[in-house]
C-alpha positions as CSV (number, residue, x, y, z in Angstrom):
1,X,-29.9,57.4,0.9
2,X,-30.8,57.8,-2.9
3,X,-30.5,60.0,-5.9
4,X,-27.5,61.8,-5.8
5,X,-27.4,64.2,-8.5
6,X,-23.6,65.4,-8.9
7,X,-21.7,67.7,-11.9
8,X,-18.4,67.3,-12.1
9,X,-15.4,69.6,-13.2
10,X,-12.4,68.5,-13.6
11,X,-9.4,68.8,-11.7
12,X,-11.8,71.4,-10.2
13,X,-10.2,71.1,-6.2
14,X,-7.0,72.2,-7.7
15,X,-8.5,75.0,-9.7
16,X,-10.0,75.8,-7.0
17,X,-7.1,75.7,-4.5
18,X,-5.6,77.8,-7.4
19,X,-8.0,81.1,-7.8
20,X,-8.8,81.1,-4.1
21,X,-5.4,82.2,-4.0
22,X,-6.2,84.9,-6.5
23,X,-9.7,85.1,-5.6
24,X,-10.9,84.7,-1.7
25,X,-14.5,84.4,-1.3
26,X,-14.6,81.8,-4.5
27,X,-15.7,78.6,-2.5
28,X,-18.7,80.0,-1.1
29,X,-19.7,81.2,-4.4
30,X,-19.2,78.0,-6.1
31,X,-21.4,76.6,-2.9
32,X,-24.2,79.1,-2.9
33,X,-24.4,78.4,-7.1
34,X,-24.8,74.2,-6.3
35,X,-27.6,75.4,-3.6
36,X,-29.3,76.9,-6.5
37,X,-28.7,74.0,-8.6
38,X,-29.8,71.5,-6.1
39,X,-32.6,73.2,-5.2
40,X,-33.4,74.3,-8.9
41,X,-33.1,70.1,-9.1
42,X,-35.3,69.6,-6.8
43,X,-38.6,71.4,-7.9
44,X,-38.6,70.2,-11.2
45,X,-38.0,66.2,-9.9
46,X,-41.1,67.1,-7.9
47,X,-43.0,68.7,-10.3
48,X,-43.1,65.2,-12.2
49,X,-42.8,63.3,-9.2
50,X,-46.4,61.3,-9.4
51,X,-49.1,61.7,-7.0
52,X,-50.6,59.4,-5.1
53,X,-51.1,60.6,-1.4
54,X,-48.0,62.7,-1.5
55,X,-46.0,61.2,1.0
56,X,-43.4,60.3,-2.2
57,X,-43.2,63.1,-3.3
58,X,-42.8,65.4,0.4
59,X,-39.9,62.8,0.2
60,X,-38.2,64.3,-2.7
61,X,-35.2,67.2,-0.7
62,X,-31.6,68.0,-1.6
63,X,-28.7,67.7,1.8
64,X,-25.4,68.6,1.4
65,X,-23.4,66.2,1.6
66,X,-21.1,66.0,4.3
67,X,-20.1,62.3,4.2
68,X,-19.2,59.8,1.8
69,X,-19.3,55.9,2.1
70,X,-16.6,54.2,-0.2
71,X,-16.2,50.2,0.3
72,X,-13.0,48.9,-0.4
73,X,-10.7,45.6,0.4
74,X,-11.5,46.0,3.6
75,X,-14.7,47.4,4.7
76,X,-16.6,50.0,4.2
77,X,-14.7,53.7,4.9
78,X,-16.4,56.7,5.5
79,X,-15.4,60.1,4.6
80,X,-16.2,63.4,6.5
81,X,-16.2,67.0,4.5
82,X,-16.0,69.9,7.0
83,X,-17.7,72.0,3.7
84,X,-20.5,70.9,1.5
85,X,-18.8,69.7,-2.0
86,X,-21.9,68.1,-3.1
87,X,-25.0,68.4,-2.8
88,X,-27.7,65.1,-2.7
89,X,-31.6,64.3,-3.6
90,X,-32.9,62.2,-0.8
91,X,-36.3,60.0,-1.2
92,X,-37.5,57.2,-0.3
93,X,-35.9,53.9,-0.2
94,X,-38.5,53.0,-3.5
95,X,-37.4,55.3,-5.1
96,X,-35.7,52.8,-7.9
97,X,-39.1,51.0,-8.2
98,X,-40.7,54.6,-9.2
99,X,-38.1,55.6,-11.6
100,X,-37.6,52.8,-13.2
101,X,-40.6,50.3,-13.2
102,X,-40.9,47.1,-12.5
103,X,-42.5,44.0,-14.3
104,X,-46.1,44.7,-12.0
105,X,-45.9,48.2,-12.0
106,X,-44.8,50.7,-15.1
107,X,-41.8,53.7,-15.3
108,X,-42.2,56.8,-13.7
109,X,-39.4,58.5,-14.8
110,X,-39.2,62.1,-12.5
111,X,-35.7,62.3,-11.2
112,X,-32.4,61.9,-14.5
113,X,-35.1,63.4,-17.1
114,X,-34.7,67.1,-15.2
115,X,-31.2,65.5,-13.6
116,X,-30.0,65.9,-18.3
117,X,-32.7,68.7,-18.5
118,X,-30.9,71.0,-16.3
119,X,-27.7,69.7,-16.3
120,X,-25.7,72.2,-18.6
121,X,-27.5,75.8,-17.1
122,X,-25.8,74.5,-13.9
123,X,-23.2,74.3,-15.2
124,X,-22.8,77.5,-17.0
125,X,-24.6,79.1,-13.3
126,X,-21.3,77.5,-12.1
127,X,-18.6,78.7,-14.8
128,X,-20.2,82.5,-14.9
129,X,-19.7,82.5,-11.2
130,X,-16.4,81.7,-11.5
131,X,-15.9,84.5,-14.1
132,X,-17.9,87.2,-12.1
133,X,-15.6,86.3,-8.7
134,X,-12.2,86.8,-11.1
135,X,-13.0,89.8,-12.7
136,X,-14.0,91.4,-9.9
137,X,-11.2,90.5,-8.0
138,X,-9.1,91.6,-11.2
139,X,-10.2,94.7,-11.4
140,X,-10.4,95.5,-7.3
141,X,-6.7,95.0,-8.2
142,X,-6.6,96.8,-11.2
143,X,-8.0,99.7,-9.8
144,X,-6.3,99.8,-6.2
145,X,-3.1,99.5,-8.3
146,X,-3.9,102.7,-10.5
147,X,-4.0,105.0,-7.3
148,X,-0.8,104.4,-6.4
């Protein structure tokens, strides 16, 4: 596993639990926005990636992260998620050599630059998705209560 790109909203799980009680389908909207952002990052990273034979560029892809490995004092612990909470960017295991270079090889930064460029846009998309769902639910509940 290689470079995982994760956008974190503080206390996101608590916020989502509260909002899901009010707005059904919020989790699906979040997953949709996260997937769109991940695919956008993948496209940008691939466009900046160096091409020699094309194998490395073709190895760059995003996948949902359904397992999380954490090493504690007792060993490796694996936590499996039932739903997608993050998307990861995966590539060949030598991606740090390509990204950061070595004393014999020049760096070809292509992962973290596009991520930094797109991070704000993705956060905004997620926030707009939240707002859109909440406003639609408020309008729906408001119009249904007026008819009574």
